[in-house]
C-alpha positions as CSV (number, residue, x, y, z in Angstrom):
1,M,65.1,64.9,74.8
2,A,67.0,67.9,73.5
3,I,68.3,71.4,74.5
4,A,67.3,74.4,72.5
5,L,69.5,77.5,72.3
6,T,68.6,81.0,71.2
7,N,69.7,84.6,71.8
8,D,69.1,88.2,70.8
9,D,72.5,89.0,69.3
10,G,71.7,86.8,66.2
11,I,72.5,83.3,65.2
12,D,76.1,84.1,64.1
13,A,77.0,85.8,67.4
14,P,80.2,84.5,69.2
15,G,78.3,84.3,72.5
16,L,75.9,81.7,71.0
17,L,78.8,79.6,69.8
18,A,80.4,79.8,73.3
19,L,77.1,78.6,74.8
20,R,76.8,75.8,72.4
21,Q,80.3,74.6,73.2
22,A,79.5,74.8,76.9
23,V,76.4,72.8,76.6
24,K,78.4,70.0,74.8
25,C,80.5,69.8,78.0
26,V,77.5,69.2,80.3
27,S,75.0,67.2,78.3
28,D,74.8,64.5,75.7
29,D,71.3,65.7,74.6
30,P,71.0,66.8,71.0
31,I,71.4,70.6,70.7
32,W,69.1,72.7,68.5
33,V,70.0,76.3,67.7
34,I,66.9,78.3,66.9
35,A,67.9,82.0,66.9
36,P,67.1,85.3,65.2
37,N,68.7,85.9,61.8
38,R,69.9,89.4,62.9
39,H,70.9,91.4,65.9
40,L,67.8,92.3,68.1
41,S,69.3,93.4,71.4
42,G,66.9,95.4,73.6
43,C,63.8,94.2,71.8
44,G,62.2,93.0,75.0
45,H,59.3,90.5,74.8
46,Q,58.1,91.6,71.4
47,V,56.4,88.9,69.3
48,T,55.3,88.7,65.7
49,T,51.6,88.2,65.2
50,Q,50.7,90.3,62.2
51,A,53.1,88.8,59.6
52,A,54.5,85.4,58.7
53,I,57.7,84.3,60.4
54,T,60.1,82.7,57.9
55,V,62.9,80.4,58.8
56,E,66.2,79.3,57.2
57,R,67.4,75.8,57.9
58,R,71.1,76.0,57.8
59,T,71.5,72.5,59.0
60,Q,69.1,69.9,60.4
61,R,69.3,71.4,63.9
62,E,70.4,75.0,63.2
63,I,67.6,77.4,62.2
64,A,67.8,81.1,61.6
65,V,64.5,82.8,62.3
66,A,63.2,86.1,60.9
67,G,61.7,87.0,64.2
68,T,62.4,88.0,67.8
69,P,63.9,86.0,70.6
70,A,60.4,85.4,72.0
71,D,59.3,84.2,68.6
72,C,62.2,81.8,68.6
73,S,61.1,80.3,71.9
74,R,57.6,79.9,70.7
75,L,58.7,78.2,67.5
76,A,61.3,76.0,69.3
77,V,59.0,74.8,72.1
78,R,55.8,74.3,70.0
79,H,57.0,73.4,66.5
80,L,60.7,73.0,65.7
81,C,62.0,71.3,68.9
82,P,59.0,70.2,71.0
83,Q,61.2,67.6,72.7
84,A,63.3,70.3,74.4
85,R,63.7,69.8,78.1
86,W,65.6,73.1,78.5
87,L,65.8,76.4,76.6
88,L,69.0,78.4,77.1
89,S,69.4,82.0,75.9
90,G,72.8,83.8,75.4
91,I,75.5,84.2,76.0
92,N,74.5,87.8,75.6
93,F,77.2,90.4,74.7
94,G,76.4,92.8,77.7
95,G,74.9,92.4,81.1
96,N,71.2,91.8,81.8
97,L,71.0,92.7,85.5
98,G,68.1,93.8,87.6
99,V,65.5,95.8,85.7
100,D,67.3,95.1,82.4
101,E,65.1,92.0,82.2
102,Y,62.2,94.1,81.1
103,I,63.9,95.3,77.9
104,S,66.2,92.3,77.3
105,G,65.4,90.0,74.4
106,T,67.8,87.4,76.0
107,V,65.6,87.2,79.1
108,A,62.4,87.5,77.1
109,A,63.3,84.2,75.3
110,V,63.6,82.3,78.6
111,R,60.5,84.0,80.1
112,E,58.5,82.9,77.0
113,A,59.8,79.3,77.4
114,T,58.9,79.4,81.1
115,I,55.4,80.5,80.2
116,L,55.2,77.5,77.8
117,G,56.3,75.1,80.5
118,V,60.0,74.5,79.6
119,R,62.8,75.1,82.0
120,A,65.0,77.9,81.0
121,I,68.2,79.9,81.7
122,A,69.4,83.3,80.4
123,L,73.2,83.8,80.4
124,S,74.9,87.2,79.8
125,Q,78.4,88.5,79.8
126,Y,78.7,91.9,81.4
127,R,81.2,94.1,79.6
128,D,83.0,97.0,81.3
129,R,84.1,99.4,78.5
130,R,87.1,100.5,80.7
131,L,88.6,97.0,80.4
132,P,90.0,95.1,77.3
133,E,87.6,93.1,75.2
134,I,86.0,90.1,76.9
135,S,87.2,86.6,76.3
136,W,84.5,84.2,75.0
137,E,86.7,81.3,76.1
138,L,86.4,82.6,79.6
139,S,82.7,83.0,79.2
140,R,82.4,79.5,77.9
141,R,84.2,78.1,81.0
142,Y,81.9,80.2,83.3
143,A,78.9,78.8,81.5
144,V,80.1,75.2,81.9
145,A,80.4,75.7,85.7
146,V,77.0,77.4,86.0
147,L,75.1,75.0,83.8
148,R,76.5,72.0,85.7
149,D,75.1,73.6,88.9
150,L,71.8,75.0,87.7
151,M,70.7,72.1,85.5
152,A,71.1,69.7,88.5
153,R,68.9,71.9,90.8
154,P,65.1,71.7,91.1
155,L,63.3,74.7,89.5
156,A,59.8,75.6,90.6
157,E,57.1,75.9,88.0
158,G,56.9,79.5,86.7
159,C,60.5,80.3,87.5
160,F,63.7,80.7,85.5
161,W,67.3,81.5,86.1
162,N,69.1,84.7,85.0
163,V,72.9,84.5,85.1
164,N,75.4,87.3,84.6
165,F,79.1,86.8,84.3
166,P,81.6,89.4,85.4
167,H,84.1,91.2,83.1
168,L,87.5,90.5,84.6
169,P,90.9,91.6,83.3
170,L,92.4,89.2,80.7
171,V,94.7,86.5,82.0
172,T,97.6,84.9,80.3
173,D,96.5,81.3,80.8
174,V,92.7,81.2,80.3
175,A,92.5,77.4,80.6
176,S,93.7,77.4,84.2
177,S,92.2,80.7,85.4
178,P,89.9,80.2,88.4
179,I,86.1,80.3,88.0
180,P,84.6,83.2,89.9
181,E,82.4,82.5,92.9
182,I,78.8,81.7,91.9
183,V,76.5,83.8,94.1
184,F,72.7,83.4,94.3
185,C,71.3,86.9,94.9
186,S,68.3,89.2,94.4
187,A,67.7,91.3,91.3
188,S,68.4,95.0,91.6
189,R,65.3,97.3,91.4
190,R,67.3,100.4,90.8
191,P,66.6,102.2,87.5
192,L,69.1,102.3,84.7
193,P,70.9,105.6,84.0
194,T,68.7,107.5,81.6
195,R,70.8,110.5,80.5
196,F,70.3,111.9,77.0
197,E,72.3,114.3,74.9
198,T,70.0,116.8,73.2
199,S,70.3,118.7,69.9
200,G,67.1,120.5,69.0
201,D,64.4,117.9,68.9
202,R,66.8,115.0,69.0
203,F,67.5,113.0,72.1
204,V,70.4,110.5,72.1
205,Y,70.7,108.0,74.9
206,Q,74.0,108.2,76.8
207,G,73.5,105.8,79.7
208,D,76.5,104.8,81.8
209,Y,75.9,101.1,82.4
210,S,79.0,100.6,84.4
211,G,78.2,103.5,86.6
212,R,74.7,102.4,87.5
213,D,73.5,102.4,91.2
214,R,74.0,99.2,93.1
215,T,72.8,97.9,96.5
216,A,75.1,95.6,98.5
217,G,74.3,92.0,97.7
218,D,72.1,92.6,94.6
219,D,72.9,91.2,91.2
220,V,74.5,94.4,90.0
221,D,76.7,94.6,93.0
222,I,77.7,90.9,92.8
223,C,78.5,91.0,89.1
224,F,80.4,94.3,89.3
225,S,82.4,92.9,92.2
226,G,83.8,90.1,90.0
227,K,81.5,87.3,90.8
228,I,78.9,85.3,88.9
229,A,75.4,86.6,89.7
230,V,72.5,84.2,89.6
231,T,68.9,85.2,90.3
232,Q,65.8,83.1,90.2
233,R,63.0,85.0,88.6
234,Q,59.3,84.2,88.8
235,L,56.6,85.0,86.3
């Protein structure tokens, strides 16, 4: 038995390290890290089929992949870590709420694992640019609480969990700060802001993520309200 970790921010991302530390607190299973060798946020469910995928074995159970998050899931589940009972993706630097799942590499990794029959959880840390930088230690503590809950729950075939942590103001004593309420909710169907600045034939995306529309009780509303939003998604 083992637990495989991946992400779309790259194998050296601090969120992946925080997730690895969290998993050590909730499971004694061997941990495999099989993640992209570079930043690939927003790549969606892209897979590599027209070229070879090379890997770099940094340690026995830490492998950098020259491919996408979905590629990493395929390699992990079918070749590199076929004994994995869970595949976890994250902790992403930025939210993956509602319709974000269609462009998110973080979510694509767990969707691919689900397709291949492995239970999976995507974890993301929403960031509000109006607040100070996020604390990965807080994110780690949130992940421990959520993983203890979700990994003990039954999960129907063809389903996976998508988790989003709120961005709260920094506290002086991180170790004793309370864990936000975990709320199981529906995923928002409202579109992302799609404003562009134009200059001649150039269009530059200027979406205001923190200003996106929200409906009372959906995952965007829950996360923006300072709680941990958990949605169960189905293929």
